[in-house]
Wavefront OBJ file of the C-alpha trace (Angstrom):
o trace
v -138.340 -33.336 -85.374
v -139.485 -36.945 -85.652
v -137.127 -39.074 -87.730
v -138.783 -42.316 -88.837
v -136.200 -44.881 -89.868
v -137.449 -47.890 -91.841
v -135.403 -51.057 -91.491
v -135.424 -54.757 -92.386
v -134.611 -57.385 -89.790
v -132.513 -59.686 -92.007
v -130.312 -57.099 -93.704
v -126.784 -56.082 -92.727
v -127.606 -52.477 -91.851
v -126.689 -52.214 -88.172
v -123.886 -49.740 -88.856
v -126.175 -47.441 -90.844
v -128.873 -47.577 -88.164
v -126.377 -46.845 -85.397
v -124.904 -43.905 -87.313
v -128.288 -42.307 -87.989
v -129.485 -42.698 -84.402
v -126.327 -41.249 -82.867
v -125.941 -38.409 -85.350
v -129.571 -37.317 -85.126
v -128.817 -36.358 -81.502
v -132.245 -37.527 -80.266
v -133.619 -37.001 -76.789
v -135.546 -40.261 -77.182
v -135.332 -43.336 -79.418
v -138.522 -45.316 -80.009
v -138.077 -48.875 -81.241
v -140.532 -51.397 -82.664
v -139.864 -53.941 -79.932
v -141.487 -55.223 -76.768
v -139.545 -56.098 -73.589
v -139.770 -59.843 -74.237
v -138.349 -59.583 -77.753
v -135.537 -57.335 -76.575
v -134.597 -59.814 -73.841
v -134.722 -62.642 -76.379
v -132.414 -60.777 -78.765
v -129.895 -60.210 -76.005
v -129.823 -63.801 -74.776
v -129.725 -67.371 -76.177
v -133.041 -68.793 -77.477
v -135.333 -69.742 -74.613
v -138.166 -72.176 -74.026
v -140.732 -69.481 -74.815
v -139.858 -69.735 -78.520
v -140.779 -73.425 -78.576
v -144.226 -72.520 -77.182
v -144.840 -69.787 -79.765
v -147.521 -70.233 -82.484
v -146.487 -72.127 -85.644
v -146.542 -68.966 -87.776
v -144.221 -67.167 -85.351
v -141.803 -70.124 -85.329
v -141.816 -70.433 -89.131
v -141.133 -66.732 -89.568
v -138.326 -66.884 -87.017
v -136.643 -69.786 -88.829
v -137.027 -68.068 -92.189
v -135.487 -64.865 -90.849
v -132.566 -66.747 -89.305
v -131.722 -68.393 -92.607
v -132.054 -65.210 -94.673
v -130.073 -63.135 -92.196
v -127.257 -65.660 -92.515
v -127.366 -65.265 -96.317
v -127.099 -61.497 -95.936
v -124.202 -61.884 -93.510
v -126.248 -60.497 -90.648
v -128.148 -61.560 -87.542
v -131.900 -61.288 -87.090
v -132.813 -58.072 -85.309
v -129.333 -56.562 -85.489
v -131.006 -53.408 -86.855
v -133.126 -53.032 -83.721
v -130.298 -53.925 -81.365
v -128.121 -51.312 -83.069
v -130.808 -48.701 -82.409
v -131.139 -49.741 -78.766
v -127.389 -49.699 -78.159
v -126.945 -46.369 -79.956
v -129.696 -44.855 -77.801
v -128.038 -46.124 -74.637
v -124.620 -44.791 -75.670
v -126.112 -41.413 -76.602
v -127.923 -41.147 -73.259
v -131.287 -40.928 -75.026
v -134.491 -42.226 -73.485
v -135.306 -45.678 -74.886
v -139.011 -46.363 -75.495
v -140.296 -49.751 -76.679
v -143.466 -49.112 -78.670
v -144.650 -52.535 -79.868
v -147.014 -54.961 -78.155
v -145.854 -58.461 -77.234
v -145.224 -60.218 -80.558
v -146.246 -63.736 -79.496
v -149.542 -62.410 -78.106
v -150.195 -60.447 -81.302
v -149.637 -63.549 -83.459
v -151.977 -65.622 -81.271
v -154.706 -62.984 -81.636
v -154.069 -62.861 -85.375
v -154.513 -66.618 -85.810
v -157.750 -66.474 -83.799
v -159.118 -63.754 -86.058
v -158.111 -65.215 -89.427
v -160.532 -67.249 -91.507
v -159.671 -70.839 -92.440
v -159.034 -69.795 -96.044
v -156.658 -67.032 -95.011
v -154.793 -69.440 -92.713
v -154.276 -71.838 -95.616
v -152.958 -69.025 -97.813
v -150.676 -67.910 -94.996
v -149.360 -71.448 -94.463
v -148.630 -71.894 -98.181
v -146.981 -68.473 -98.338
v -144.881 -69.277 -95.259
v -143.783 -72.583 -96.783
v -142.716 -70.817 -99.966
v -140.919 -68.269 -97.815
v -138.927 -71.053 -96.183
v -137.453 -71.749 -99.635
v -136.834 -68.121 -100.581
v -133.304 -66.941 -101.266
v -131.382 -63.712 -100.893
v -132.089 -63.002 -104.566
v -135.827 -63.493 -104.020
v -135.860 -61.120 -101.059
v -133.979 -58.465 -103.022
v -136.464 -58.843 -105.897
v -139.441 -58.456 -103.539
v -137.859 -55.396 -101.946
v -137.452 -53.915 -105.425
v -141.143 -54.519 -106.176
v -142.129 -52.941 -102.868
v -139.907 -49.898 -103.430
v -141.131 -49.288 -106.980
v -144.857 -49.553 -106.271
v -145.391 -49.571 -102.522
v -149.102 -48.726 -102.538
v -149.911 -51.408 -105.132
v -147.821 -53.948 -103.224
v -149.634 -53.185 -99.970
v -153.058 -53.371 -101.610
v -152.207 -56.745 -103.123
v -151.227 -57.988 -99.663
v -154.509 -56.662 -98.254
v -156.464 -58.724 -100.807
v -154.578 -61.893 -99.928
v -154.269 -61.412 -96.161
v -156.884 -58.918 -94.896
v -156.681 -59.943 -91.223
v -152.886 -60.029 -91.206
v -152.567 -56.577 -92.753
v -155.236 -55.139 -90.477
v -153.649 -56.433 -87.281
v -149.932 -56.396 -88.052
v -149.845 -53.159 -90.055
v -152.901 -50.908 -89.566
v -153.693 -51.551 -85.893
v -150.028 -51.600 -84.916
v -149.538 -48.304 -86.764
v -152.358 -46.761 -84.749
v -150.897 -47.930 -81.440
v -147.351 -46.926 -82.343
v -148.436 -43.539 -83.718
v -150.192 -42.781 -80.427
v -147.021 -43.601 -78.480
v -144.886 -41.564 -80.880
v -147.226 -38.581 -80.566
v -147.058 -38.844 -76.786
v -143.253 -38.932 -76.904
v -143.161 -35.964 -79.285
v -144.994 -33.928 -76.663
v -142.239 -34.691 -74.120
v -139.082 -34.694 -76.233
v -137.805 -32.192 -78.769
v -136.102 -34.605 -81.190
v -136.889 -38.297 -81.461
v -135.860 -41.159 -83.721
v -138.360 -43.942 -84.429
v -136.964 -47.252 -85.688
v -139.565 -49.548 -87.264
v -139.938 -52.091 -90.039
v -139.997 -50.312 -93.377
v -143.616 -51.269 -94.158
v -144.759 -49.068 -91.249
v -143.066 -45.849 -92.345
v -145.698 -44.325 -94.629
v -148.614 -45.205 -92.382
v -146.913 -43.681 -89.361
v -145.890 -40.571 -91.296
v -149.501 -40.067 -92.402
v -150.756 -40.411 -88.821
v -148.131 -37.916 -87.639
v -148.619 -35.366 -90.429
v -149.221 -32.587 -87.889
v -145.600 -33.021 -86.761
v -142.358 -32.301 -88.552
v -141.367 -35.720 -89.892
v -138.226 -36.897 -91.662
v -138.394 -40.301 -93.369
v -135.416 -42.548 -94.071
v -136.299 -45.754 -95.870
v -134.704 -49.192 -96.002
v -133.796 -48.690 -99.659
v -131.798 -45.608 -98.628
v -129.822 -47.620 -96.087
v -129.001 -50.295 -98.655
v -127.918 -47.826 -101.365
v -124.308 -46.669 -100.745
v -124.820 -43.419 -102.670
v -128.018 -42.484 -100.821
v -126.514 -43.500 -97.506
v -123.527 -41.259 -98.124
v -125.948 -38.409 -98.796
v -127.675 -39.115 -95.483
v -124.317 -39.042 -93.700
v -123.498 -35.640 -95.173
v -126.929 -34.254 -94.303
v -126.644 -35.388 -90.699
v -123.085 -34.117 -90.351
v -124.106 -30.697 -91.653
v -127.449 -30.634 -89.829
v -129.548 -30.370 -92.988
v -133.239 -31.290 -92.816
v -134.437 -34.233 -94.890
v -138.079 -35.092 -95.538
l 1 2 3 4 5 6 7 8 9 10 11 12 13 14 15 16 17 18 19 20 21 22 23 24 25 26 27 28 29 30 31 32 33 34 35 36 37 38 39 40 41 42 43 44 45 46 47 48 49 50 51 52 53 54 55 56 57 58 59 60 61 62 63 64 65 66 67 68 69 70 71 72 73 74 75 76 77 78 79 80 81 82 83 84 85 86 87 88 89 90 91 92 93 94 95 96 97 98 99 100 101 102 103 104 105 106 107 108 109 110 111 112 113 114 115 116 117 118 119 120 121 122 123 124 125 126 127 128 129 130 131 132 133 134 135 136 137 138 139 140 141 142 143 144 145 146 147 148 149 150 151 152 153 154 155 156 157 158 159 160 161 162 163 164 165 166 167 168 169 170 171 172 173 174 175 176 177 178 179 180 181 182 183 184 185 186 187 188 189 190 191 192 193 194 195 196 197 198 199 200 201 202 203 204 205 206 207 208 209 210 211 212 213 214 215 216 217 218 219 220 221 222 223 224 225 226 227 228 229 230 231 232 233
């Protein structure tokens, strides 16, 4: 069984993530992190952040502010998965490439027009509120395919590199892990869930989405299913 858990880095969902990881009894936990990002999350901000590309720095500042509004800390979802894996004695596998390198390659590939759109979008994002984020999440949840296609029209290079190509790399690592371990939990940003599930359709896959974690009723259903060992797809 491959359980793909979709999360959001600014939301207060660390308890839900930890519960699902531990109670899935995985042999391995695969997390959308690279070693550098994990070290950064576990230590005070370092000089490497100051050297990161402007887009990376803007996104980091935006996430810090929004996480504070949600009463959380940036990346607490991923840290919860890592710590739950360690406590459960599961193999921890980091499946993402180095984020700063990926952003540098992205900016090199993007056209001037797309960079301008990205800059304007990032500036608007710096002013976004908790209410705005919740509204966008609602739009994404209600019409995910349309939302993704709209993003592809606006930011073709960004979507290709940060979604499609990352999905391919992560799916390959997940498939490799599935050949070695009986049960695994994969913790990734929610926008990756459907693409990964499609790539792994030859495996038995259970999907748990961010909207499920944020909905108390759905989360209670997930708790009961895990306690009683019921399959969920």
